[in-house]
N, C-alpha and C positions, 0 to 999 in steps of 0.2 A: 496593580501593577504597575513599576515604574518605565519613566517614558525609555528609560536606559532598557530596560527588558523587554520592551515591545521593539525598539529597533532591533534589537538581537534576535528576536523572532523572525521577526520581517527577512532579516537578509537570513536567518536559516532556512526559507521555504521559497527565497529566491524572486521576494517580491522588486527587489530592486533590478531584475534582470529585466529583457523585452519581453513584452507582453504580446498578447494578438499573436498573428500569423507570422511576426516576423522570423525569419530562419526554418520556416515550413519547407518540406522538399516541393518542389516546384512542378516532380513527376509522381505519377502515381502508377501500379500496375494495373490498376482496376478504370485508368482513364480520367481520373478527375484533373482538372485544372492546376489547381494550388496557387493561382496565383491571382483570382477573382474575377478572372473572364469567365464570359458565358459564349461558350461556343451554342451555336444555334439559338440563341435568345432569340428572342423577339422584342426589341427596344422597346416597343411602345406597350406591350402589357408588364412586361417583365418578367414573362413566365421563362423560365430555364428549362430548355429541353436537354433529357439526359442521353449518354451516346449510346443508350439502346435504342433510341427513336421512341421512349414514352413522355409524356408528360410532367414526369414526377422529376421534383428536385433534386439531384445529389445529396448523399448524406455522408457526411465528416466524421472519421474516427480519429481522433488525434492519438498521440502516443509521442515519444519522447525518443532519440536516435539514443543507440548503444554509440559504444565508441568507434566503429564502423557502420558508417550509413548504408552500404551496401548490405550488410551483413543483417542490417534492420529491417531493408525491406523484404530481403528473403523470409525473414523469419516470421513476418507478418500474412507474406503473401497465399497460406493456405487457409488461414482465417478470414480471408478478403473471397479469395476462391468460395469456399464452403458455403459461407452467410449469401453471396451473391447468388449461388445456385438453388439456395434454397429457397430464395425470394424473387418470385419473375417481376422484370423488369426495374430491380433494385440498382442502382448505381451507385457502389460503395467505393468512398474514397478515403482508402486510411492516410493520413498525411504525419508529418514531425514535427513536432515545436521543439526551440530551443531548449526549453523548461517547463516544469509543473506548473508555474505562475501564468506562464505564456497559454498552457491548455486550459486552466482554469479561465482565464480574463476571456477568451474564445469561445467556452461555451457561456456563458454569463453575457458577453453582446451579442450572442445569437451567430457567432461565425465558424462554428461547428457544433457537433449533437452529441458525439458520444466520444466517452475515453476511458480509461481503466487506470482508477485511482482513488485511495481511500482520502488521501490530503484534498483534494478539490471538493471531495465531497465533506470532510469534516468541517473546512471552510467556508461552506456553502448549501448548510445543511436543508433551508427553505426552499434553494433554488434549483435541487439537483436529485435525481431519482435515483435508485438504486435497479438495475435491472438482473444483477447476479451477481454469484462469489464465485470469485476465479480460485480454483481445487488445486490442494498438493499433496501428492501421496493419498489420493480418492477421498481426501479431508477439505472441508471448508473453513476450518479453525486451525488455531494455532494457541502456542500459550506462552505466557514469559514466567520467568521464576526467580529467587532470590537463592544464592547456596553460601554454605560457608566449610569452614575444615571441621575433619571428623572428631577433631582433639578441641572442639570452640566450646565454651560455656554458654553459646547462643544456643538457645531452642524454640526460642520464638522471636517473630520481628520487632518486638517493644523492647529486645534484650541487645537491639543494634544502637539505642541509646550512646550518643558519643562516639561511635565508631567511624571508622571509615570504610566507605562502601564503593567501588568502582563501577560503572555504567559503561553501555556502549553509548551512540551519538546520541546526541541531546533530543533532538525528535522522533528516535526511534520508538515506535508505541511498545514494544517487546523489551526494548533494552533498555529503557528508560523510562517515559513517560508513566508507564503499569507499575514497573519497579517501587518507582517517586510515589504513586497513589497508595499503590501498599502499604509502605512505610507510613502515608500520611494516616491510612484508615486505621492502623494498629493505634494511633494515638500520638505518633510523633509528629513535630512540628517539618513541615516540608521547605518552609520557607520559600524563596522564589525560584527552587530546583525546577525546571532542568534550567534554565539561564542564570538563575541568580544562588545565590547560598544556602544550603538547607540551614534550618537551626539546631537542630536536636541530634546532626550527624553531618561527619564530612562526606561528600561527592567527587568524583573524580569522573570526568567522561572522558572517553576514547572513541578510534574509529571502528566501528565495527563491531560485530558481536564479538567476532575472532578475537577482536583485539581487547575487548572488556576481560576473556577468559583467560588469554595471555598474562596481561597483567596482573590479574590476581594469582594464578598459580604461579608467578616467580615473582610477586612482591608481597613480603610479608605483614606490612603496614594495612594491609586490607584486608578488612575481616570477613566482609563478605563481599560478593559479585551479585548484579543485576542483570538479565539477559535472558535472549529469546531461548526456550529450552533447547532448540535445536543444536546446541554447543555446549548443553549441560547433562543431556540426554547418559552419554557415554561414561560419565565420572559418576552419578548418581545411580546406585542399584534398584531393579526394578521394583521390591517391597515399599518403598521410601516412595512411591508416585502415586497418587491419589486416581480414584476410578476413571473422573472424567480423564484423565490424560492420557491413560491405558487405551481406554474404547472410544477415544475420537483424536488423538492425534495421528498424524498421516506420516511422520516423523519415528512412529513407534516401529522396532524393527529388532534384530537379532545383536547391534550395537550397543543396547541397552545395558549399562553397567559395565561395557566390556572392558575398560580402562582401569591400570593398574594404580591409576592416582585415583582416589577416592573421595568422594566430597558429600556432604552431609543436606540435604532439602530442608531449607528455612519453611518455604512456602511456596505453592505453586497459583498461579493466577486463573482466574474463571476463564474459558474460554472466548478466546476474540476471533471477529470473523477477518479471513483473508480479505485481500485485496478487490474491491469490488468491478465490477462493470457499472458505468452510470451514463445518465442522458439528462439533459437540461428539461428540468418539468417542464416549461411553454413549448416544448418543441411538439408542433403540430406535422405530421405527414399522413398519408392514408397507410403506408407500411410499415407504423411504426412498430404495432402490435407484432407484425410477421416477423419483423428484424427482431424484435426481442424474443420470439418463441424460437429461431433460429438461433440463437446467440445460446438459450438455454438448452437444446438440445444437443450442445457439444458433450462428448463425452469421452472417457481415455479411447483413443484409437480412431476418433471420427475425423480427425484433420490428418491429411497426409502429412509426411515428414517434409521440412524446408530444405530448398536444394543447399548445396554447403552443408559445413562444419559447424551448423546453428540449431537448436532447439525452438519445439513450439514456445510463443510468450505463453499461451493458454492450450489445456490441454484438455481440461473437462471446466462445466459452469454449473453451478446448482442454484435453486432461486434463494433468491433474499430481498431485503426491504431496509428502508432508511433503520425501521426500530433493531432491527440488526447491531448497527452501530454506535446505538444512544450508550452503549458501555463506555467507548470511547470516548464520544461526546462527554460523558460525566467525568471521567478522566480529565480530560481539559478544559471543564468550566471547573471541577475542584483546585487545578495546580493553578488557574489563573493564566493558562497558554492562550495567546491570541495569534492567530493564523491570519490577520488580518484578511484585508478583500482582494483573497487570491482570485 
């Protein structure tokens, strides 16, 4: 990969943004300090005394804030309350960092213990453990797909040689990385995609999954679209989808194939794991196994509804491991995507 491409990748994942706990919320509903102070700490022994009066060190769970910080805190309160109620004497401190890079640096530098992020895992696979996989619609996996128009002569991926294809965001797994990987595995030279030019096809990247499908539907120069099947399902009839999608997708419902605009499925990806809850591998804490068990016990309806007009960021969690994300690591390695020292 060229230095120019590497710089673009690092910019894409926010390496240039503030790292560590800079920008984290100084307040927490669970009582964590957030500013590095150790109320009740023994200055000689260095032992931090939690707010519950025990000798266990607080556990920091990091997240990126939403557009409205107050709403973000409300979203995460049911998660924090539930896990704390399931683990006696736990001081769980949910804090918010300004960027994914900041979260990654905090975990790697032992300034935090847990987060929900596939990018942090994929950038540091040897230093991060998967605790579980966040579910969506009762499923822990999702899919990517490449589609064309019904009147097209394209029957398989190899037929896209020399054609123009539109994708979603450059670092989107389902909207960019995996579609380009599928084309690569079909024998097409993907060049330096997603940050450079493909060799055997022309690539255009847009903002978001909806942007990809909108551009494809409205611009005849594109022969195909590669994106998350969440925005393809309504345009493609049920009989075109492979059994793995029918049986495993949390998006499968009565809207499949319901649009008056019809598209033709070229190929659907293998199943891809949804976002993981992760912990740094070197984290040692007497309550670690209890914390992880509590998180894995979260199911639909377990957490109370947050206050205000917000939804729970986590509604259910299923068991998972680092091996579940090997397919995505294979994609990153094949395409030569360098996530840097996130």
